[in-house]
N, C-alpha and C positions, 0 to 999 in steps of 0.2 A: 449405230443402232439407237433407236429412240429411247429405249429403256435400259441401256447400258450405263453404268455409273461407277465411280470410284467410291468405295465404302470406307469411311473413317470410323472404325469401331471404337475409337477412344472418345468420340463425341456422343455422350449419353442422350443428347436431344435429337437423335435420329431414329427412325423406325427400324433400321437394320440392326443397330446396337441393341434396341429393346427386344426385337425378335430373337436375336441370338441369345440374350439373357433368358427369355421365356422358354426357348427350346432346351437349353442346358447342354449337358455333355453325355457322350456315350449313348446316344439314342439312334434309333432307326428313323430317318426323316425323309418325307416326300416334299420337295419344293415344287408346288404347283405354279406354273407360269415362271419357270426358272430363268427365262431370258438368256443372257450370256453366261450365267453361272456365277455372277459376282457375289450373290448371297450364299450360294452353295459352297463357295470356297471358304467363306468365313465359318460356316457351320462345320465343314470338314475339318477345319483347323481346331475345332473343339472336340475332336475324337468322335464325331458322329459319322455314321454311314449315311450318305445322301443320294437319293434318286430324284429324278426330275421329270416334269411334263412341260412341253413347250409346243406352241402352234407355229412359231416362226422357225422355218427350217434353217436359215442362215444363223440365227442366234443360237439355236440348239447345237449346231456343230461347234460353236465356240464354247458352249457349256459342257459338252461331252467329256472332256478330260477330267473335269471336277466331279463327275457323277459316277456312282456305281451302276446305275441303270438309267437309261433315258428312253422315254416314250414320246414320240412325235404325234401330236394330234390335238383336237379341239376338246377341251375339258367338258364342254356342255353336251357333247355327243359321246363321250368316252365311258366305257364300263370300267371303272377303276379296279374292281375286284378281279375282273377277267385279265386286266393288264398286269396287276401286281400281286394278286392273291389276297384272300380275306385275312384281316388282322396282321398285315405285313409291316405296319409302321407304329412307332410309339408317338410320333408327332407328324401331322400334316400341316404344312405352312401355306397360307394364302396371303402373300405379301403384296399389297396393292393390286389385287386381282379381282376380287368380287365385284367391285364397282364397274368393271368392264364387261360383266356378264348380263345376259338377258334374264336368266332365272337363277340367281345365286342360291336361293333356298334349295332347289333341286340338286345343285352341285354339292352343297354341304351335306344333304341327306345321303347322297351316294358315297361321299367321302367317309361317312361314319363307318361303313363296312370295312375300310382299310385299317381301322384303329384296333390295336391289340388291347387286352384288358388294361385299364388304367391310362389309356391313350388320350390325347387331346389334340385340338387344332389351335394353331396360332395365326392370328389375323391382324393385318394392318390395313386401315381404311381411312380415307380423308373425311374431314368433318365439314359438311357444307354449311354448317351454322357458324363457321369461323367469322370473327369480327370483320375481316376484309370483305367477305362476301356480303355480309349484312350492310356495311357502309356502301358498297358498290350498288347494291339493290336500291338503297335509298336515293342514289343518283339516277336510278332507272337503267342500270347497266347489269347485264349478266353475260359477259363476254368470255367465250372459250379461249383457252390458252394451250400452247403446245404441251405443257407439263403442269403439274400442281393440282390445286383444289378444283379447278375447272378445266381439267384435261379434256381435249376435244374428242377423246375416244371413250370417255365415261358414259355409260348407259344408265347407271344408277347413282343416286346421291343419298348420303346418309347423315343423320344426326344421331345423338346418343340414344334417343328413344327408338328411332326406327332401326338402328343397329340391334338393339336388344330385341325388338319385335322380330327381326329376321332370324336371329339366333334361336328364339323361342319356337318359331315356325319350323325351323330345321331340326328341332329336338336337342338343342345345346343350351348350356348355361355358362355364362362368363364367370370365371372364378378369380381372374386377376386382370384388371383393366388399368392400363397405363396410357400415357399421352406424350406426344411431342407437341411443343408449344411455339407460338410465334405471335408477335404483336400485329395488330391490324395493318400497320404501315410498314411491315417488314416482310412482306410476301411478294410473290410474282405478280399479284394483282395491283395495277398502278392506281394509287390514291394520292390526292393532294390534301394534306392535312389542313391546310388553310381554308379549305372549302367547307369544313365541318365545324359547327359550333362546339366549343369545349364541353358543354354539358351533355351534348349528344354523344360525343366520343366517350365521356365518362360513363354514360348510361350503357353503352355497348360493352365497355370494358368491365362493368360491374358484374356481368355474368361470367363466371370462371370458364365456361365452355367456349366463350368467344376467343380465348387464347389457344384452344385446342386445335392444332393443325391436323393431327392424325390420332385416331384411336388405335392402340396396339394392345391386344388382349389374348389371353389363353382361355379356351372354352372346352368343356367336357360334355359328353352326352348326358342329358338331364337324368336319364335312368341310372347312370353309373356314378352319380355324385356320392363321394365318400363322406364320412362324418367330418373329416378334416376339411374337405371342400365346402361343406355346408357351413362349418364354423368360419371358414375364410370369407364366404359370401356374407354371413351375418355380420362379421366384423367390418367388412367393407361398407355394407349398407349402413351400419351404425355410425361409421365415420362420416359418411355422406349426410346422414340425418343430423348429426351433431354440427357439421359445418353449416347446413342450411338453418338449423336452429339458431346458431350464432348470428347468421345474417338477419334472421327474423328479429332477434333480440336487438340487434344494432338498429334496425329500422324503427322498432318501437321506442328505443332510447332516443333516436334522432328526432322522432316525431312526437315526443312527449308533450302534451298540451295541445297538439293538433289532432292526433289520432286517439280515440277512446281506447282505454285498456279493455281487453276482452273480459266479458262477464258471463257467468253461468248462474242460473237460479235453480235451487233445489226446492221443489214445490210439493207440498202435501195437502191433503184435504182435512179440514177441521171437522170435528164431530157435528152431527146434524142438530144435536141439542147442546146443553151446557157442557163444559169440559167435564169428563168423567174418568173413571179408572182405566179406560181404554187408551186415552190420549198418550200416556208415557211411552207405550210400545211404538206407536207411529212416530212420535217425536224423537225417540232414541234412534230409530232407523234413519231418520233424516239427519240426525247429528253424525251418525256413522258415515253416511254418504257425503256430507259436507267435509268431514275430516279426511276421508280417503281421497276425495277429489283435490283437496288443497295440497295433499302430499304429492300429487301427480301433475297438477296444472300449474306450471310456473308462470309468473307474470299474468295471471288470470285471477280475477276476484270471484269468489263463490259466496252467494247470498242464500240464506234460508228463508223460504216464503211459505205462506199457507193461504188457503182460499176456502170460502164457503162452498158446500156441495151444490151441485146443479139442482135447480128447483124440482125436477122430476125424479131425483135420485131416491130409490126406495130403501127400505131398511137393510137390504142385502148389500147395498153399495157403500154405506158408511155406518158408523155407530148409531144405533137407534136409542133415542132418549127413553123409550119405554123399558128397555132392558138394561139400562146403565146402572152400575152399582151406586149405592148411596154416596153422596159427596160429604166429606168431612173437612174441617179446616186444615190447611197446610201449615206446617211449622215454618217459621222464618228461616231462611238460609243465611248464615253469617260466616260461612267458610270463605277464605280468600278466593278471589276470582280466579287466580292462577291454578287453583286445584280442580277446576272444571272447565272443559272446552266449550261449554255452551255459550250462546249469545242471543240477544233479542231476535225474535222472528218477526219479519214484516208481514202483517196480515193484509191481504189484498181485498177482502170482502168477496162478493160474488164476481165471477169472471165474465162480466158483461163485455160487450164488444169493445167499448172504450178502454176498459181495464186490460183486456187481452191485447189490444193494440199497443198500449203503453209497455206491457211486459215484453212483447215482441221487439219493440224499439230499444228497450233498455238492456236486453240480454241476447247474447249470441246463440244460446241454446238453453233449454229448460229440461231438467232431470225431474221426472215425476216419480215420487216415492210414496207408495200406499195411496195412490191418487185415483182409485177406481171410481170414486164418487164425483169426480170433476171432469169426466171424459168429455163432456160437451164444451167446457171451458178450455180444455187442452186443444180441442179441435179448432176453436176460435183463434188461439195463439198460433197454431200451426198454419192457419189460413193466411196469416200475415207474413209467412215466410220464416218463422222461427222454428228450428228443429226441435222436436220433442223426443226425449229418450226415456223410456219407462224402465223402472227397476223396482222390484219388491211390490207385488200386487198381482191380482188375478190376470190382468191383461199384459203382464210383463213376460219377458223371456224367462224360462225356468232356471233360476240360479239358487244356490243355498241361501238361506235367510241371512240378510246383512248383519243380523245380531251376532253371528259367529265372530265378528270383528269388533264387537262393542267394547271389549276391554281396552282397545286402543284410544278411545275418546277420553278416558280418565288417566290419572297417574297412579303409580304403584302404591302411593301412600294416601291418596285422597279417599278411596272407598272405605277402608277401615276407619278413618277419621270421621267420615260422614256417618257411618253406622253408629259409632260411639256417640256422636252428637244427637242422632235421632233417638237413641235410647235415653240419653240424658234429659232430653226435652219431653220425654214420655210420648213422643209421636209413634214409637214402636214399643211393643211389649219388652219387658226387661230381661227375658231369658237370654243367658249367654250362649246356649246351644239350641239350635232350632233347625227344623226342616222347612222347605218351601214346597207347597203344593199348588199347582196351577193347571187345573183341568177344565175342559169346557164342553164335554159331551152333554147332550140333553137327554140321554137315556138314563132314567132314574135308577133302575136296577144296577146298571153299570157304575153309576156314581156311588151308590151305597157300597158296592163291592170294593171300589177304590178306597172309599173312606175306611172300610174295615182293615184293609192292608196298611193304610197310613197309620191307623191307631195301633196296630200290632207292631209296626216298625218303631213307633215312638216308645211303646212299652218295652221293647227289647233293647233299646239304646242303653249303653253303659252308664250314662248319666242322664239326669232329667233333660229331656229334649222337647221343646215347645214345637207347635205346628203353626206356621204362618201361611195363610191362604191368600194367594195373589190372583185376582181375576185374570183369566186368560184373554188375550186380545181378540177382539172382533175385527174383521169377519172370519177369523180363523176358528172361533169357538163361541159357545153360548156363555156370556158372563154370568147368567143366573146360576150356573153350576157352582160358582164360588160360595154362594150362600148355602147351598146344599151341603157342601163339604164342611164348611165352618160349623154348621149346626150339628153335623153328624159326628164330628171328632171332638171329644171332650178336651177343654183347655185350649182349643185353637183360637186364633185371632185372624179376623178378616182385614187385610190391609187394602183399604179401598181408596186411599187418597195419595198414592205414590206419584212423585214426579219422576222424570227420567233418571236423574242422578240418584234418587232414592231407590229406584228399581235396580240399578247397578249395585248399589250398596247392599241391598237385601240379598241379592243373589250371590254377591261376593263372599258372604259369611255363612252360607247355608251348609249344614252337615250333609244334606242330601236334597235333591230336587226330584219331585215326582210329577210327571205331566203326561198328558195324551195329546199335546198340541205342539206344533213345530217351533214357534218363536221362543217359548220358555226353554225348550230343549237346546236351541241354538245359543241362548244367552248363558245357560249353564255350562255348555261346552266352552264358550268364550272365557268364562271365569274359572274354568277347570274345576268344576264342582262335581261330586258324585251324582250320577244321573240315572233315574229309572224311568223308562217310558213304557206306556201301554198303548197298543195299537189304537189309532184314532185318526188324527190328521195325516193325510197322505205324505206331507212333507217329512214326517218322521222316518219313513222308509228311505227317502233321499238322503237324510242326514246319516242314517245308519250305513248306507252304501258308501257315502263319501268318507265317513269316519273309518271305514274298513272294519267295522265291528258288528258281526251278525247278532250278537246278544244285546245290542243297544235297545231293541224294542221287543217287549213281551206281547204274545198273542192275546193274553187275557190277564185280568187283574191278579188272579191267583198266582201267576208266574212271577210276579214282582218280588215276592218274598225270597224265592230261590236266587234271584239276581242281585240281591242287596249287597252281598259280599263282593261279587264281581264288579259292581258299580263303584265301590270304594277303591278297589285296586285299579280300575280303569282310570279314575280321576287322577291318580298319581303318575300316569303315563304321559310324559311331556309331548309325545308324538300324536296324541289323540286328535287334536284339532288342526294339525298341519294340513291334511288333505282338504279339510273344509275351508280353512283360511286361504289355502292356495287357490281353490276353485273360485272363491269370491274375489281374491286378488286379481286373478285373470280377468274376471268379469269387469272389475274396475279399470284394469289396464286397457281393455278394449273400449270401455265407455270413455275414458280419458282421451284415447286416440281419436275417437269419433268426434268428441267435443272440440279438440284442437283443430281438426279439419274444418268443422263448422265455423269456428271462430276465424280461421284463416280465410275462408271464403267470404265471410262478412267483412273482415278487415280489408281484404283485397278490393272489395267493391267500394269501400269508403275512402281508400287511399287517394284516388284522383282528386276528390274534393278537398281532402286534407292537404295534398300537394299544392293545389291552387291557392289555398289559404296561406301556405308558407311562401309561395312565390309573391303573393300580394304583400305579405309582410316585408319580404326582402326589397320589393320595389319601393315600399313606403320608406324603409330605412335608407335606401339609396337616394331618394328624393330629399329626405330630411338632411342627409349628409351634404348633398349639393347645396341645399338652401343655407345650411349653417356656414359652409365655405364661402358662399356669396356674401352673407351678412358680415362675416369676419373681414373679408377684403374691403367691403364698402366702409365699415367703421374704421378700419385701419387707415384707409386713404383720407377720410374726413378728418380724423384726429391728427393725422400727420400734417395735413395742410394748415390746420389751425395752429399747431405747434410751431411750424415754420414761420407763419405770419407773426406770431407773438414774439418769437425769439429774435426776429429781425427788427424789432422796435426799440424803444428807449431802454436804458439800463434799468430803470425802475420797473420795467415789465419782465425782467429776467426771472425773478422768483415765480411769478405767475406762469411764465412759460415752462419752467422746470416742473412745476406742479402738474401742469397740463400734460407734459410729456410723460411724467410718472403715471398719471391717471390712464393715459392712452396705453401705456405698457401693461398696466394691470388688466385693462379691458381686453387687450390682445391676448394675454395669457389665459384669461377666463374663457374667451371665445375659442381659443385653440384647444383648451381642455375639453370643452363641450364637443368640439369636432372630433377629438380623439375618442371620446366616449361613444359617440355615434358610430365612428368607424369600427371600434372594437365590438360594438353590438352587432354590426353587420358581419364582421369577420367571425364572430361567435356563431351566428346563424349559419354562415357558409361552412364553418368548421364542423358542423354536425353532419356534413356530407349529405346535405339535403338533396342536392341535385344528383349526387353520385350514388346514393344509397336508396333514397325513397323512390326516385323515379322508376327504377326497374322492379317495383314491388310485385306487379302482376307476374312477372317472369319468375321471381324468387318463390312466390307462393304456388305457382304452377309446379315448380320442381318439388316443393315440399309435399304437395298433394300426391304427386307421382311417387315420391319416396316412401310415403306412409302406406300406400296401398300394398 
């Protein structure tokens, strides 16, 4: 029999041993294509009840004694449920069968009806992407064999990705994927190793799947995936991604100096006029984005950038200088740099075509934060092939305000220290207790109503409480509202010259925050401050929904008084900001994943050029080493001849001869040391596994992209 075999169950590198392990014990099993029953006997020995299907009548008769039930027939024409009954089996085995079928997807779909609840299929199938097949194809050969990878009865050929596609089309998901392995020169496919360049063999071997001879897996109906199966799938995929990530890091380490490190730019729009009180809100969002991306993007540089607005941007697109709050001097910052995560921002000016081209060249992707005023410039950058990801702005995907994570950009001690410093320098009023009001409605009656509530709250406070008015950020609100509030509330102070760190410090010490605008509410939640919101900005409703607190937003100013006690109690709840932070964390996780894929595509495209550069350097080192060796040999020969000639002369010349021999010896040692240094440099380059690791980069990154989808 062609497919009869002796099974060595002790050899763990065989599909039969792995199939038996995946089937387990005490199961009802159907062995599809059971041949002479060699596998059925193994399964039977594990206390399983085993039935079989076989098309070859002679082989079936040999299998019959090992089976509880045998059906003779063609699996592609058979009605499985009619032959065996619905839900009759815990496991259906397709051991080296599916590659022989015209339509394996249809067979798998019909086999699903045989599975009892919790049932699965176990499949073994050869890998046509094995290294032996790859090398054979490089020689222009694809020759069928009686058995093995290129069995002459195979109708279908599978790689890992096409196997997964087949399972998906049939309605199954693999939950446990294992492999049998063999080296490219240790299979039934004849290959002469001497005919292949070592670097080519290394390149083939660098792909782990090149060693996979067979895939052996357990799969379950996708609709029946249990929580445990999903966790198992997630763990397996995580392991694969970690392994691929390690390969990517190895490539980057090996190519350091040849391949540019991935870079991401976080780009914001500058105000249309001079810097004003609106700038800190935008700058703080950018700082949050930079900090969160750096937490997630390893081996990637993240730079903060700003650009002038597009020439035709209107007042609705960026901060308008006509409505900007008055500018007053900023106090000098003399806190240690380690207390604040900020850093200089590179200003690009206008995003003209030449600037956009430079940005696209320097960065693998650009994250646009509050960048609605530079849409034309972003389009120019994108036209050069640089991906643009928008976050925080009217044109962005709706996510909670990034400011709910603002607390992360400072340290636990830096905000109180900064607040104390601002008070000491008289940059802020001296009150020890204060409320922060940041509203932006342009409705004057509504503004006056909010002002009355704020005055009442300040008067009802247990101790003297000042009111500090912070202009709400544009385009989310009208900054002119700050002046109305400050003039309507006695003893209030308009804080119109805050930097981003000052903004954090002011909110961190507030007894209460009152706002009708989303960003101040998000910042108050981040700093866990008591918060009162009156309906205004639509973002407030989203914040209330995500915070899980229906009382977060009052319908009218008069309702704020009733909510004051609730607000103080709510601020002490440590769980308040968790749903908000989680939602933004998820958004950053997705963003980081898309940025890594963009960087991988850019890097994969640049690797061939980098590899050529490394090869040229290796070639130069080889030539330099050969030239050094030739110079050493020539100098040694010349000095040797002179020493021999002198030493054969008169006795009076013996001293000169000895000196010349000593000189020759020193020169020889120096030259050999130079040769060793050149050789070690060459070996160091080769030791980076340039030829073995960098060469297959396209394949590695292809796997990485597939794994991240």
